[in-house]
Residue frames relative to the residue before (quaternion, step in Angstrom):
aa qw qx qy qz dx dy dz
X 1.0000 0.0000 0.0000 0.0000 0.00 0.00 0.00
X 0.3836 -0.7401 0.5089 0.2146 3.55 -0.80 1.01
X 0.6589 -0.5136 0.3798 0.3972 3.52 -1.30 0.31
X 0.6341 0.5387 -0.3318 0.4445 3.59 1.06 -0.76
X 0.6632 0.4972 -0.2996 0.4725 3.58 0.96 -0.87
X 0.6463 0.5241 -0.3199 0.4531 3.58 1.04 -0.79
X 0.6656 0.4948 -0.3106 0.4644 3.59 0.97 -0.82
X 0.6317 0.5200 -0.3419 0.4621 3.59 1.07 -0.67
X 0.6644 0.5161 -0.3081 0.4442 3.54 1.01 -0.81
X 0.6964 0.4641 -0.2769 0.4723 3.58 0.99 -0.81
X 0.7186 0.4325 -0.2569 0.4802 3.58 1.07 -0.68
X 0.5025 0.6637 -0.4280 0.3519 3.57 1.23 -0.18
X 0.1929 -0.7814 0.5877 0.0826 3.55 -1.09 0.77
X 0.2387 -0.7803 0.5667 0.1141 3.56 -0.81 1.04
X 0.3551 -0.7499 0.5247 0.1905 3.55 -0.68 1.14
X 0.5279 0.6478 -0.4085 0.3672 3.58 1.20 -0.36
X 0.5903 0.5866 -0.3643 0.4181 3.57 1.17 -0.58
X 0.7222 0.4493 -0.2454 0.4651 3.60 1.06 -0.70
X 0.5047 0.6857 -0.4269 0.3046 3.60 1.16 -0.41
X 0.7030 0.4795 -0.2830 0.4424 3.59 0.77 -1.00
X 0.7128 0.4343 -0.3027 0.4601 3.68 0.66 -0.91
X 0.6390 0.5109 -0.3374 0.4655 3.61 1.02 -0.71
X 0.6445 0.5166 -0.3240 0.4613 3.58 0.98 -0.80
X 0.6483 0.5115 -0.3153 0.4676 3.57 0.96 -0.86
X 0.6528 0.5160 -0.3151 0.4565 3.58 0.95 -0.87
X 0.6681 0.5001 -0.3093 0.4559 3.61 0.92 -0.85
X 0.6486 0.5089 -0.3193 0.4673 3.59 0.99 -0.80
X 0.6669 0.4928 -0.3021 0.4704 3.59 0.93 -0.90
X 0.6583 0.5021 -0.3131 0.4654 3.59 0.94 -0.83
X 0.6555 0.5080 -0.3120 0.4637 3.58 0.99 -0.81
X 0.6962 0.4732 -0.2736 0.4653 3.60 1.02 -0.78
X 0.7758 0.3629 -0.1827 0.4828 3.57 0.87 -0.95
X 0.4775 0.7020 -0.4293 0.3080 3.59 1.20 -0.29
X 0.6989 0.4465 -0.2980 0.4725 3.65 0.74 -0.89
X 0.6305 0.5274 -0.3403 0.4566 3.59 1.05 -0.71
X 0.6595 0.4982 -0.3063 0.4723 3.59 0.95 -0.88
X 0.6449 0.5165 -0.3216 0.4626 3.59 0.99 -0.81
X 0.6496 0.5094 -0.3186 0.4659 3.58 0.97 -0.80
X 0.6574 0.5011 -0.3154 0.4661 3.59 0.95 -0.81
X 0.6597 0.4966 -0.3153 0.4677 3.59 0.91 -0.84
X 0.6261 0.5276 -0.3425 0.4608 3.59 1.04 -0.69
X 0.6663 0.5212 -0.3084 0.4351 3.58 1.02 -0.75
X 0.7518 0.3562 -0.2150 0.5116 3.62 1.16 -0.42
X 0.5508 0.5929 -0.4103 0.4205 3.59 1.24 0.17
X 0.5325 -0.5983 0.4849 0.3512 3.55 -1.18 0.50
X 0.6508 -0.5239 0.3705 0.4059 3.57 -1.22 0.40
X 0.6237 0.5436 -0.3411 0.4463 3.58 1.05 -0.71
X 0.6755 0.4825 -0.2922 0.4749 3.59 1.02 -0.80
X 0.6212 0.5544 -0.3448 0.4334 3.59 1.10 -0.67
X 0.7742 0.3395 -0.1793 0.5032 3.61 0.89 -0.91
X 0.4105 0.7331 -0.4644 0.2800 3.61 1.25 0.05
X 0.1399 -0.7536 0.6379 0.0750 3.56 -1.18 0.69
X 0.4606 -0.2559 -0.8244 0.2066 1.61 -1.33 2.15
X 0.7036 -0.4870 0.3189 0.4075 3.55 -1.27 0.37
X 0.3221 -0.7000 0.6053 0.1994 3.51 -1.16 0.73
X 0.1878 -0.8240 0.5267 0.0914 3.57 -0.13 1.28
X 0.7869 0.1051 -0.0426 0.6065 3.58 0.96 -0.88
X 0.2568 -0.8184 0.4935 0.1439 3.59 -0.09 1.28
X 0.4734 -0.6340 0.5317 0.3021 3.52 -1.25 0.53
X 0.7284 -0.4554 0.2803 0.4284 3.55 -1.28 0.22
X 0.6930 0.4708 -0.2868 0.4647 3.59 0.99 -0.79
X 0.6496 0.4884 -0.3214 0.4859 3.61 1.28 -0.06
X 0.5713 0.5800 -0.3793 0.4398 3.59 1.28 0.17
X 0.0792 0.7891 -0.6040 0.0796 3.56 -1.09 0.75
X 0.2996 -0.7281 0.5865 0.1901 3.53 -1.29 0.45
X 0.3438 0.7790 -0.4697 0.2330 3.56 1.26 0.24
X 0.6077 0.5672 -0.3642 0.4199 3.59 1.07 -0.64
X 0.6604 0.4845 -0.3034 0.4870 3.59 1.01 -0.76
X 0.6435 0.5133 -0.3206 0.4687 3.57 1.00 -0.82
X 0.6630 0.5048 -0.2982 0.4656 3.57 0.96 -0.89
X 0.6017 0.5856 -0.3509 0.4146 3.57 1.08 -0.73
X 0.7400 0.3880 -0.2191 0.5038 3.59 0.90 -0.90
X 0.6324 0.5416 -0.3430 0.4348 3.59 1.14 -0.49
X 0.7418 0.4272 -0.2246 0.4656 3.59 0.97 -0.85
X 0.8035 0.1794 -0.0658 0.5639 3.60 1.05 -0.72
X 0.4978 -0.6339 0.4873 0.3359 3.62 -1.18 0.47
X 0.0396 -0.8712 0.4890 0.0170 3.55 0.60 1.16
X 0.5943 0.5511 -0.3727 0.4519 3.59 1.07 -0.56
X 0.6217 0.5316 -0.3357 0.4672 3.57 1.10 -0.66
X 0.6308 0.5255 -0.3319 0.4645 3.59 1.00 -0.76
X 0.6482 0.5118 -0.3138 0.4684 3.57 0.97 -0.86
X 0.6449 0.5118 -0.3205 0.4684 3.58 0.97 -0.83
X 0.6436 0.5290 -0.3289 0.4447 3.61 0.91 -0.85
X 0.6753 0.4833 -0.2949 0.4727 3.57 0.87 -0.93
X 0.6700 0.5001 -0.3065 0.4551 3.58 0.91 -0.90
X 0.6655 0.5076 -0.3146 0.4479 3.59 0.91 -0.86
X 0.6744 0.4867 -0.2976 0.4688 3.58 0.87 -0.92
X 0.6876 0.4845 -0.2914 0.4557 3.59 0.86 -0.94
X 0.6746 0.4933 -0.3015 0.4590 3.59 0.90 -0.91
X 0.6682 0.5012 -0.3118 0.4530 3.60 0.90 -0.84
X 0.6788 0.4786 -0.3000 0.4692 3.59 0.88 -0.88
X 0.6184 0.5334 -0.3467 0.4614 3.60 1.08 -0.63
X 0.6540 0.5015 -0.3139 0.4715 3.59 0.93 -0.85
X 0.6609 0.4999 -0.3118 0.4648 3.58 0.95 -0.80
X 0.6338 0.5285 -0.3323 0.4566 3.59 0.99 -0.77
X 0.6955 0.4492 -0.2774 0.4874 3.57 0.90 -0.89
X 0.6559 0.5347 -0.3164 0.4287 3.58 1.00 -0.79
X 0.7361 0.3633 -0.2180 0.5278 3.58 1.03 -0.75
X 0.6827 0.5311 -0.2968 0.4047 3.57 0.98 -0.81
X 0.6494 0.5354 -0.3328 0.4252 3.60 0.94 -0.82
X 0.6839 0.4491 -0.3148 0.4811 3.69 0.78 -0.82
X 0.6413 0.5173 -0.3337 0.4581 3.60 1.00 -0.76
X 0.6527 0.5051 -0.3137 0.4696 3.58 0.99 -0.81
X 0.6473 0.5094 -0.3254 0.4644 3.59 0.97 -0.78
X 0.6440 0.5188 -0.3226 0.4605 3.58 0.99 -0.79
X 0.6913 0.4636 -0.2844 0.4756 3.59 0.96 -0.81
X 0.6800 0.4890 -0.2927 0.4614 3.59 1.14 -0.51
X 0.8175 0.2840 -0.1121 0.4884 3.60 0.95 -0.82
X 0.7305 0.4273 -0.2525 0.4691 3.60 0.91 -0.82
X 0.4197 -0.6876 0.5372 0.2499 3.54 -1.15 0.70
X 0.0127 0.8200 -0.5658 0.0850 3.53 0.06 1.38
X 0.4763 -0.6590 0.4879 0.3175 3.62 -0.86 0.84
X 0.8238 0.1685 -0.1560 0.5183 3.57 -0.88 0.98
X 0.2364 0.8118 -0.5099 0.1586 3.59 1.14 0.54
X 0.6614 0.5042 -0.3177 0.4554 3.59 0.92 -0.83
X 0.6297 0.5252 -0.3346 0.4645 3.57 1.05 -0.71
X 0.6352 0.5213 -0.3208 0.4711 3.58 1.04 -0.79
X 0.6606 0.5061 -0.3050 0.4632 3.57 0.94 -0.89
X 0.6282 0.5262 -0.3339 0.4657 3.57 1.03 -0.74
X 0.6548 0.5087 -0.3099 0.4652 3.56 0.98 -0.83
X 0.6385 0.5205 -0.3216 0.4669 3.59 1.01 -0.81
X 0.6598 0.5095 -0.3060 0.4598 3.57 0.96 -0.87
X 0.6437 0.5189 -0.3221 0.4613 3.59 0.97 -0.81
X 0.6558 0.5023 -0.3124 0.4691 3.57 0.96 -0.85
X 0.6254 0.5441 -0.3374 0.4461 3.60 1.06 -0.72
X 0.7221 0.4330 -0.2406 0.4829 3.58 0.99 -0.84
X 0.5530 0.6336 -0.3881 0.3770 3.58 1.22 -0.32
X 0.4482 -0.6886 0.4864 0.2973 3.65 -0.75 0.91
X 0.4068 -0.7592 0.4521 0.2318 3.55 -0.52 1.16
X 0.5700 0.6072 -0.3917 0.3911 3.58 1.14 -0.48
X 0.6052 0.5616 -0.3561 0.4377 3.60 1.19 -0.49
X 0.6173 0.5395 -0.3432 0.4583 3.59 1.26 -0.23
X 0.4249 0.7645 -0.4305 0.2230 3.53 1.29 -0.24
X 0.7062 0.4673 -0.2871 0.4478 3.59 0.73 -1.01
X 0.6465 0.5143 -0.3227 0.4619 3.57 1.00 -0.76
X 0.6622 0.4891 -0.3061 0.4781 3.57 0.98 -0.83
X 0.6132 0.5511 -0.3505 0.4444 3.57 1.05 -0.69
X 0.6573 0.4963 -0.3101 0.4748 3.58 0.98 -0.80
X 0.6432 0.5140 -0.3238 0.4661 3.59 1.03 -0.75
X 0.6446 0.5176 -0.3222 0.4613 3.57 0.97 -0.84
X 0.6652 0.4881 -0.3022 0.4775 3.58 0.99 -0.79
X 0.6711 0.5048 -0.3062 0.4483 3.60 0.95 -0.84
X 0.7431 0.3857 -0.2135 0.5034 3.58 1.00 -0.82
X 0.3893 -0.7480 0.4584 0.2807 3.58 1.32 0.04
X 0.3443 0.7570 -0.4775 0.2836 3.56 0.93 0.97
X 0.3863 0.7340 -0.4831 0.2804 3.58 1.22 0.11
X 0.8240 0.1208 -0.1520 0.5323 3.55 -1.08 0.88
X 0.5598 0.5287 -0.4096 0.4892 3.52 1.00 0.97
X 0.5708 -0.6105 0.4193 0.3543 3.57 -1.02 0.76
X 0.6077 0.5766 -0.3562 0.4141 3.59 1.08 -0.66
X 0.5734 0.5967 -0.3773 0.4158 3.59 1.16 -0.50
X 0.7210 0.3664 -0.2348 0.5393 3.59 1.21 -0.41
X 0.6450 0.5476 -0.3360 0.4138 3.59 0.93 -0.84
X 0.6815 0.4987 -0.2993 0.4442 3.58 0.85 -0.95
X 0.6890 0.4502 -0.3158 0.4721 3.70 0.76 -0.81
X 0.6418 0.5193 -0.3417 0.4490 3.60 0.93 -0.80
X 0.6516 0.5074 -0.3150 0.4676 3.59 0.97 -0.82
X 0.6751 0.4966 -0.3001 0.4557 3.58 0.89 -0.90
X 0.6706 0.5008 -0.3077 0.4525 3.60 0.97 -0.78
X 0.7492 0.4082 -0.2171 0.4742 3.60 0.93 -0.86
X 0.5232 0.6734 -0.4069 0.3274 3.60 1.18 -0.39
X 0.6537 0.5064 -0.3533 0.4375 3.69 0.82 -0.73
X 0.6496 0.5028 -0.3246 0.4689 3.60 0.95 -0.81
X 0.6306 0.5304 -0.3320 0.4591 3.59 1.00 -0.79
X 0.6561 0.5136 -0.3135 0.4556 3.58 0.94 -0.86
X 0.6792 0.4964 -0.3025 0.4480 3.60 0.85 -0.90
X 0.6786 0.4869 -0.2978 0.4623 3.59 0.89 -0.91
X 0.6894 0.4718 -0.2917 0.4658 3.59 0.85 -0.93
X 0.6152 0.5534 -0.3554 0.4348 3.60 1.01 -0.71
X 0.6504 0.5128 -0.3265 0.4554 3.59 0.94 -0.80
X 0.6546 0.4938 -0.3182 0.4757 3.60 1.05 -0.65
X 0.6419 0.5187 -0.3295 0.4587 3.58 0.98 -0.78
X 0.6445 0.5314 -0.3255 0.4429 3.58 1.03 -0.71
X 0.6605 0.5153 -0.3062 0.4522 3.58 1.15 -0.55
X 0.5647 0.5982 -0.3949 0.4089 3.60 1.17 -0.32
X 0.4805 -0.6661 0.4779 0.3114 3.62 -0.95 0.78
X 0.4698 -0.7006 0.4686 0.2624 3.55 -0.91 0.93
X 0.5174 0.6528 -0.4180 0.3625 3.58 1.21 -0.37
X 0.6192 0.5467 -0.3477 0.4436 3.58 1.05 -0.70
X 0.6795 0.4768 -0.2903 0.4760 3.56 0.94 -0.83
X 0.6224 0.5272 -0.3419 0.4667 3.57 1.06 -0.68
X 0.6489 0.5049 -0.3152 0.4739 3.58 1.02 -0.80
X 0.6390 0.5232 -0.3262 0.4599 3.57 1.03 -0.77
X 0.6398 0.5153 -0.3280 0.4664 3.59 1.01 -0.74
X 0.6239 0.5290 -0.3346 0.4680 3.57 1.07 -0.73
X 0.6837 0.4792 -0.2772 0.4754 3.58 1.08 -0.75
X 0.6307 -0.5878 0.3189 0.3936 3.58 1.24 0.05
X 0.4535 0.6798 -0.4662 0.3390 3.60 1.20 0.21
X 0.3465 -0.6972 0.5870 0.2219 3.53 -1.13 0.75
X 0.7306 -0.4225 0.2911 0.4506 3.56 -1.29 0.01
X 0.6813 0.4837 -0.2932 0.4647 3.59 0.91 -0.91
X 0.6737 0.4932 -0.2990 0.4620 3.58 0.88 -0.92
X 0.6474 0.5120 -0.3166 0.4674 3.56 1.00 -0.80
X 0.6474 0.5192 -0.3202 0.4568 3.58 1.01 -0.79
X 0.7215 0.4580 -0.2545 0.4527 3.58 0.87 -0.96
X 0.7921 0.3677 -0.1684 0.4572 3.60 0.86 -0.93
X 0.7830 0.3081 -0.1653 0.5145 3.59 1.10 -0.49
X 0.7549 0.4233 -0.2392 0.4402 3.56 0.62 -1.13
X 0.7042 0.4803 -0.2869 0.4371 3.60 0.73 -1.01
X 0.6436 0.5024 -0.3589 0.4524 3.67 0.89 -0.68
X 0.6559 0.5047 -0.3204 0.4608 3.60 1.09 -0.59
X 0.7256 0.3793 -0.2317 0.5253 3.59 1.19 -0.43
X 0.2107 0.8173 -0.5116 0.1606 3.60 1.13 0.56
X 0.6359 0.5133 -0.3627 0.4480 3.67 0.88 -0.69
X 0.6508 0.5017 -0.3239 0.4690 3.59 1.00 -0.75
X 0.6319 0.5270 -0.3323 0.4610 3.59 1.01 -0.76
X 0.6651 0.4983 -0.3029 0.4664 3.57 0.93 -0.88
X 0.6635 0.5162 -0.3114 0.4432 3.59 0.91 -0.91
X 0.7029 0.4442 -0.2714 0.4848 3.59 0.80 -0.98
X 0.6269 0.5429 -0.3372 0.4457 3.57 1.05 -0.71
X 0.6724 0.4825 -0.3037 0.4721 3.59 0.93 -0.82
X 0.6198 0.5296 -0.3458 0.4646 3.60 1.02 -0.71
X 0.6576 0.5002 -0.3003 0.4766 3.57 0.99 -0.86
X 0.6529 0.5236 -0.3091 0.4517 3.56 0.96 -0.91
X 0.6628 0.5074 -0.3134 0.4527 3.59 0.91 -0.88
X 0.6410 0.5137 -0.3312 0.4642 3.59 0.96 -0.81
X 0.6904 0.4784 -0.2864 0.4610 3.58 0.84 -0.96
X 0.6464 0.5296 -0.3163 0.4491 3.59 1.02 -0.75
X 0.7682 0.3914 -0.1904 0.4695 3.58 0.95 -0.90
X 0.4818 0.6986 -0.4415 0.2913 3.62 1.16 -0.34
X 0.1959 -0.8305 0.5190 0.0492 3.56 -0.91 0.96
X 0.6924 0.5227 -0.3116 0.3875 3.61 0.72 -1.05
X 0.6903 0.4633 -0.2883 0.4752 3.60 0.78 -0.96
X 0.6678 0.5064 -0.3048 0.4524 3.57 0.93 -0.90
X 0.6423 0.5256 -0.3213 0.4561 3.58 1.07 -0.70
X 0.7408 0.4334 -0.2246 0.4615 3.59 0.98 -0.86
X 0.7525 0.4302 -0.2262 0.4445 3.57 0.81 -0.98
X 0.7446 0.3016 -0.1809 0.5673 3.61 1.20 -0.44
X 0.0054 -0.8143 0.5795 -0.0325 3.57 -0.65 1.13
X 0.5524 0.5935 -0.4021 0.4254 3.61 1.23 -0.25
X 0.5512 -0.6695 0.3898 0.3097 3.56 -0.80 1.04
X 0.7363 0.4450 -0.2548 0.4415 3.60 0.79 -0.95
X 0.6935 0.4439 -0.2868 0.4897 3.61 1.24 -0.06
X 0.4373 0.7065 -0.4593 0.3141 3.60 1.22 0.08
X 0.4182 -0.6895 0.5321 0.2580 3.54 -1.18 0.61
X 0.7263 -0.4821 0.2881 0.3963 3.54 -1.30 0.35
X 0.6681 0.4908 -0.3438 0.4411 3.69 0.76 -0.78
X 0.6572 0.5011 -0.3142 0.4672 3.59 0.97 -0.82
X 0.6612 0.5077 -0.3107 0.4566 3.58 0.90 -0.89
X 0.6578 0.5047 -0.3172 0.4605 3.60 0.98 -0.80
X 0.6698 0.5035 -0.3036 0.4535 3.59 1.01 -0.78
X 0.7304 0.4301 -0.2312 0.4775 3.58 1.12 -0.60
X 0.3783 0.7118 -0.5044 0.3094 3.58 1.18 0.32
X 0.0608 -0.8105 0.5826 -0.0003 3.55 -0.90 0.93
X 0.5192 -0.6422 0.4694 0.3125 3.52 -1.28 0.31
X 0.7505 -0.3719 0.2872 0.4647 3.54 -1.30 -0.31
X 0.7767 0.1137 -0.0808 0.6142 3.60 1.21 -0.44
X 0.6601 -0.5232 0.3595 0.4015 3.57 -1.27 0.25
X 0.6597 0.5051 -0.3053 0.4653 3.57 1.23 -0.33
X 0.6485 0.5123 -0.3149 0.4668 3.60 1.25 -0.15
X 0.1402 -0.7624 0.6279 0.0696 3.55 -0.96 0.94
X 0.2633 -0.7998 0.5185 0.1487 3.62 -0.42 1.17
X 0.1675 -0.8333 0.5199 0.0854 3.57 0.34 1.24
X 0.6706 0.5126 -0.3085 0.4386 3.58 0.88 -0.88
X 0.6743 0.4893 -0.2959 0.4673 3.58 0.92 -0.86
X 0.6400 0.5110 -0.3215 0.4754 3.58 1.01 -0.79
X 0.6461 0.5079 -0.3192 0.4719 3.58 0.99 -0.80
X 0.6367 0.5168 -0.3310 0.4668 3.60 1.00 -0.76
X 0.6435 0.5213 -0.3221 0.4588 3.59 1.01 -0.79
X 0.6739 0.4829 -0.3040 0.4694 3.60 0.93 -0.82
X 0.6189 0.5279 -0.3492 0.4652 3.59 1.05 -0.66
X 0.6727 0.4870 -0.2950 0.4726 3.58 0.92 -0.88
X 0.6612 0.5000 -0.3086 0.4665 3.57 1.11 -0.60
X 0.6794 0.4861 -0.2835 0.4709 3.57 1.19 -0.47
X 0.5807 0.6323 -0.3695 0.3556 3.58 1.05 -0.74
X 0.6672 0.4922 -0.3450 0.4399 3.70 0.77 -0.80
X 0.6482 0.5100 -0.3273 0.4611 3.60 1.00 -0.72
X 0.6409 0.5158 -0.3250 0.4664 3.58 1.00 -0.79
X 0.6529 0.5057 -0.3090 0.4717 3.58 0.95 -0.87
X 0.6481 0.5263 -0.3173 0.4498 3.58 0.97 -0.86
X 0.6844 0.4762 -0.2910 0.4691 3.58 0.87 -0.91
X 0.6586 0.4995 -0.3176 0.4647 3.61 0.94 -0.79
X 0.6460 0.5289 -0.3261 0.4434 3.59 1.00 -0.78
X 0.7769 0.2859 -0.1494 0.5406 3.60 0.99 -0.84
X 0.2180 0.8313 -0.4930 0.1351 3.57 1.20 0.46
X 0.6828 0.4944 -0.3011 0.4457 3.58 0.84 -0.92
X 0.6594 0.4999 -0.3075 0.4698 3.59 0.97 -0.83
X 0.6338 0.5298 -0.3362 0.4523 3.58 1.03 -0.75
X 0.6536 0.5022 -0.3144 0.4710 3.59 0.94 -0.86
X 0.6447 0.5082 -0.3207 0.4725 3.58 0.98 -0.80
X 0.6713 0.5042 -0.3013 0.4522 3.57 0.95 -0.83
X 0.6947 0.4746 -0.2830 0.4605 3.59 1.00 -0.77
X 0.7604 0.3748 -0.1966 0.4926 3.58 1.10 -0.66
X 0.4524 0.7163 -0.4527 0.2781 3.61 1.19 -0.13
X 0.7265 0.4408 -0.2510 0.4636 3.57 1.02 -0.72
X 0.5309 0.6621 -0.4025 0.3432 3.57 1.26 -0.10
X 0.7851 0.2139 -0.0915 0.5740 3.58 1.10 -0.72
X 0.2977 -0.7418 0.5721 0.1840 3.54 -0.88 0.90
X 0.2818 -0.7781 0.5393 0.1558 3.54 -0.82 1.02
């Protein structure tokens, strides 16, 4: 090898080395950029928010917590958080409580018309839930469920139940039948085997589907806006959307940003807390053991 060839080889630069880190940086910036902007808006003063040109990174004297203080001083925001948490948590428990046994029955038991049932579940999963709005509105009016937690819990459970059944069924099908046969030999019935053996083995799937259900129920807006009109029973998305300023011409950008940040933090904490279970649940079906 000549000296010229050696110098070219050592001085050569491969752009392939930068493709992966640059791609990761762009994806992270694209995903976290709106969240960071919303957080900065929630801690900036009103003067910094409306300043031209935009203040992207405020200085220390442009930071304030008044928007968060004003949020709790003007509105019962803790009540809104409780309403959203109660509705989301209850509907998630109901989805898992009804969906897991139904999924196990469709995966293991020989039920007449099982394929027809699965087809119906799949169709309901793909059906846009917003098209159910008028029908649900008539049911809520007929059953006098307006301004009641059940007006949200029942629709959220019904909408998320098909997805829960499909996801849990796929996990039940991956479990070896030898374990269930051994449990039957030991005297376990179907219910006992499901509660003590099968469900603990599918905990990642339960956590994954439960978090998906919880996030949908926490963020849902249209049903909560229509079925709940009493101020103390409103959920967090509706309350954040209805925040107003001192006059009809004022838009409280800082207060709205603070409300959205507070509405996002519980979901972030929930996902980080169950991060390992979520990864296990999402990747369990990728590799056959």
